C-alpha positions as a LaTeX table, in Angstrom:
\begin{tabular}{lrrr}
\hline
Residue & $x$ (\AA) & $y$ (\AA) & $z$ (\AA) \\
\hline
Met1 & $-88.14$ & $-0.30$ & $-25.86$ \\
Asp2 & $-86.34$ & $-0.56$ & $-28.88$ \\
Leu3 & $-83.26$ & $-3.19$ & $-27.97$ \\
Val4 & $-79.91$ & $-4.37$ & $-29.83$ \\
Glu5 & $-79.31$ & $-8.31$ & $-28.94$ \\
Val6 & $-75.32$ & $-8.32$ & $-27.86$ \\
Glu7 & $-73.18$ & $-10.61$ & $-27.60$ \\
Leu8 & $-70.02$ & $-10.82$ & $-24.59$ \\
Ala9 & $-66.78$ & $-10.52$ & $-27.37$ \\
Arg10 & $-64.25$ & $-10.47$ & $-25.39$ \\
Val11 & $-62.92$ & $-10.04$ & $-21.22$ \\
Val12 & $-60.00$ & $-8.13$ & $-20.53$ \\
Ile13 & $-58.74$ & $-9.24$ & $-17.02$ \\
His14 & $-55.84$ & $-7.03$ & $-15.70$ \\
Gln15 & $-54.53$ & $-8.88$ & $-12.75$ \\
Lys16 & $-53.49$ & $-5.29$ & $-10.56$ \\
Gly17 & $-56.42$ & $-3.01$ & $-10.01$ \\
Asp18 & $-59.82$ & $-3.15$ & $-9.52$ \\
Gln19 & $-61.18$ & $-1.62$ & $-12.81$ \\
Gln20 & $-61.91$ & $-4.92$ & $-15.90$ \\
Phe21 & $-63.95$ & $-4.60$ & $-18.60$ \\
Ile22 & $-65.82$ & $-6.96$ & $-20.54$ \\
His23 & $-66.85$ & $-5.83$ & $-24.47$ \\
Leu24 & $-70.26$ & $-6.67$ & $-26.05$ \\
Arg25 & $-71.02$ & $-6.70$ & $-29.45$ \\
Glu26 & $-74.10$ & $-6.28$ & $-31.82$ \\
Arg27 & $-75.00$ & $-9.42$ & $-32.08$ \\
His28 & $-75.29$ & $-9.40$ & $-36.38$ \\
Gly29 & $-73.02$ & $-6.62$ & $-36.85$ \\
Asn30 & $-69.52$ & $-5.10$ & $-35.59$ \\
Arg31 & $-69.67$ & $-2.35$ & $-33.09$ \\
Gly32 & $-69.99$ & $-3.09$ & $-29.58$ \\
Phe33 & $-68.73$ & $-0.89$ & $-25.55$ \\
Pro34 & $-66.55$ & $-1.74$ & $-23.27$ \\
Ile35 & $-68.19$ & $-2.06$ & $-19.71$ \\
Val36 & $-65.67$ & $-1.08$ & $-16.59$ \\
Ile37 & $-66.61$ & $-3.91$ & $-13.27$ \\
Gly38 & $-64.92$ & $-5.00$ & $-10.94$ \\
Tyr39 & $-62.18$ & $-8.03$ & $-10.66$ \\
Asn40 & $-64.72$ & $-10.69$ & $-8.69$ \\
Glu41 & $-67.28$ & $-9.86$ & $-11.02$ \\
Val42 & $-65.05$ & $-10.55$ & $-14.26$ \\
Glu43 & $-63.09$ & $-14.03$ & $-12.79$ \\
Glu44 & $-67.02$ & $-14.79$ & $-12.13$ \\
Ile45 & $-68.10$ & $-14.53$ & $-16.06$ \\
Asn46 & $-65.08$ & $-15.26$ & $-16.74$ \\
Arg47 & $-64.92$ & $-18.78$ & $-14.74$ \\
Lys48 & $-68.52$ & $-19.30$ & $-16.93$ \\
Leu49 & $-67.03$ & $-18.59$ & $-20.05$ \\
Cys50 & $-64.54$ & $-21.59$ & $-19.64$ \\
Gly51 & $-67.06$ & $-24.23$ & $-17.90$ \\
Met52 & $-65.12$ & $-24.16$ & $-15.09$ \\
Gln53 & $-67.16$ & $-25.87$ & $-11.92$ \\
Pro54 & $-65.95$ & $-24.73$ & $-7.82$ \\
Ala55 & $-66.35$ & $-27.92$ & $-5.76$ \\
Arg56 & $-69.04$ & $-25.82$ & $-4.20$ \\
Pro57 & $-71.44$ & $-23.23$ & $-5.54$ \\
Leu58 & $-70.48$ & $-20.18$ & $-5.49$ \\
Thr59 & $-73.03$ & $-16.83$ & $-5.49$ \\
His60 & $-74.16$ & $-16.72$ & $-9.24$ \\
Asp61 & $-74.34$ & $-20.82$ & $-9.23$ \\
Leu62 & $-76.33$ & $-19.87$ & $-6.01$ \\
Ile63 & $-79.18$ & $-17.78$ & $-7.36$ \\
Gly64 & $-79.33$ & $-20.05$ & $-10.74$ \\
Arg65 & $-80.39$ & $-22.90$ & $-8.16$ \\
Ile66 & $-82.80$ & $-20.54$ & $-6.38$ \\
Leu67 & $-84.48$ & $-19.54$ & $-9.36$ \\
Leu68 & $-84.92$ & $-23.15$ & $-10.68$ \\
Ala69 & $-85.50$ & $-24.03$ & $-7.04$ \\
Leu70 & $-88.46$ & $-21.55$ & $-7.60$ \\
Gly71 & $-90.07$ & $-22.28$ & $-10.39$ \\
His72 & $-88.48$ & $-19.95$ & $-13.00$ \\
Arg73 & $-85.68$ & $-19.60$ & $-15.35$ \\
Leu74 & $-84.37$ & $-16.11$ & $-16.64$ \\
Ala75 & $-85.72$ & $-15.33$ & $-19.94$ \\
Arg76 & $-82.88$ & $-12.36$ & $-20.85$ \\
Ile77 & $-80.99$ & $-9.67$ & $-19.33$ \\
Val78 & $-81.55$ & $-6.23$ & $-20.58$ \\
Ile79 & $-78.99$ & $-3.30$ & $-19.94$ \\
Ser80 & $-81.30$ & $-0.31$ & $-20.38$ \\
Glu81 & $-80.07$ & 3.06 & $-18.80$ \\
Leu82 & $-76.83$ & 4.38 & $-18.74$ \\
Arg83 & $-76.35$ & 7.34 & $-16.18$ \\
Glu84 & $-73.31$ & 9.38 & $-15.12$ \\
Gly85 & $-71.06$ & 7.00 & $-15.84$ \\
Thr86 & $-73.30$ & 3.69 & $-14.33$ \\
Phe87 & $-74.89$ & 1.12 & $-16.83$ \\
Tyr88 & $-78.03$ & $-0.07$ & $-14.78$ \\
Ala89 & $-79.66$ & $-3.60$ & $-15.98$ \\
Thr90 & $-82.28$ & $-5.60$ & $-15.29$ \\
Leu91 & $-82.86$ & $-9.31$ & $-15.26$ \\
Val92 & $-86.46$ & $-10.36$ & $-16.64$ \\
Leu93 & $-87.25$ & $-14.19$ & $-15.22$ \\
Val94 & $-90.14$ & $-15.83$ & $-16.21$ \\
Pro95 & $-91.85$ & $-19.41$ & $-15.18$ \\
Arg96 & $-89.76$ & $-22.08$ & $-16.24$ \\
Asp97 & $-92.77$ & $-23.46$ & $-18.02$ \\
Ala98 & $-94.67$ & $-20.38$ & $-19.12$ \\
Ala99 & $-95.23$ & $-20.62$ & $-23.44$ \\
Ala100 & $-96.20$ & $-16.94$ & $-23.63$ \\
His101 & $-93.54$ & $-14.06$ & $-23.97$ \\
Gly102 & $-94.03$ & $-11.66$ & $-21.11$ \\
Glu103 & $-96.14$ & $-14.42$ & $-19.50$ \\
Gly104 & $-95.57$ & $-14.24$ & $-15.48$ \\
Glu105 & $-92.81$ & $-11.68$ & $-16.02$ \\
Lys106 & $-90.90$ & $-10.47$ & $-13.37$ \\
His107 & $-88.31$ & $-7.82$ & $-13.44$ \\
Val108 & $-85.15$ & $-7.14$ & $-10.90$ \\
Asp109 & $-83.19$ & $-4.55$ & $-10.91$ \\
Cys110 & $-79.22$ & $-5.84$ & $-10.51$ \\
Arg111 & $-75.70$ & $-4.83$ & $-12.00$ \\
Pro112 & $-74.74$ & $-5.16$ & $-15.78$ \\
Ser113 & $-72.09$ & $-7.35$ & $-14.44$ \\
Asp114 & $-73.89$ & $-9.90$ & $-12.19$ \\
Ala115 & $-76.47$ & $-10.06$ & $-14.93$ \\
Ile116 & $-74.06$ & $-10.53$ & $-17.64$ \\
Ala117 & $-72.47$ & $-13.33$ & $-15.37$ \\
Leu118 & $-76.16$ & $-15.03$ & $-14.83$ \\
Ala119 & $-77.19$ & $-14.51$ & $-18.89$ \\
Val120 & $-73.61$ & $-16.42$ & $-19.54$ \\
Gln121 & $-74.25$ & $-19.02$ & $-17.03$ \\
Thr122 & $-77.52$ & $-19.87$ & $-18.12$ \\
Gly123 & $-77.37$ & $-18.84$ & $-21.66$ \\
Ala124 & $-79.42$ & $-16.48$ & $-22.09$ \\
Pro125 & $-79.65$ & $-13.28$ & $-24.50$ \\
Ile126 & $-78.18$ & $-10.22$ & $-23.80$ \\
Leu127 & $-79.81$ & $-7.21$ & $-25.04$ \\
Val128 & $-79.27$ & $-2.91$ & $-24.75$ \\
Ala129 & $-81.93$ & $-0.54$ & $-25.12$ \\
Arg130 & $-80.82$ & 0.94 & $-28.22$ \\
Asp131 & $-80.38$ & 4.95 & $-27.34$ \\
Val132 & $-77.83$ & 3.71 & $-24.63$ \\
Phe133 & $-76.17$ & 1.37 & $-27.24$ \\
Glu134 & $-75.97$ & 4.06 & $-29.60$ \\
Ser135 & $-74.41$ & 6.81 & $-27.93$ \\
Gln136 & $-71.66$ & 3.86 & $-26.74$ \\
Ala137 & $-70.87$ & 1.90 & $-29.83$ \\
Val138 & $-67.96$ & 2.29 & $-31.89$ \\
Glu139 & $-66.75$ & 0.22 & $-34.71$ \\
\hline
\end{tabular}
């Protein structure tokens, strides 16, 4: 699969309404596209970006801790598909001490908003399938 590396360029939080937006931009360029996500998800992403630590672990913190406890790390996330207006993503997990790319990879289907929250938390790369990127990208 041909992939484009992107970065989280902007988070737009509307205090009223369920539709929130995150904007992804190609890492070495000016094109990008928005993804509509829920309020709870945008708050979690924003919390990660601001470095805010809750007194007790929230869901994405817990997932990160579980991965570490099981000896894995998030290698990357891939937004692989756009079907009927819905984006699909995959977490790519590897054993924490894996040396070779692809060694022991496990793929977990998830929502892009959850994947991006984990990527922001861990510093993992965010990748988008080129066909999805090209169908959505604007300057």
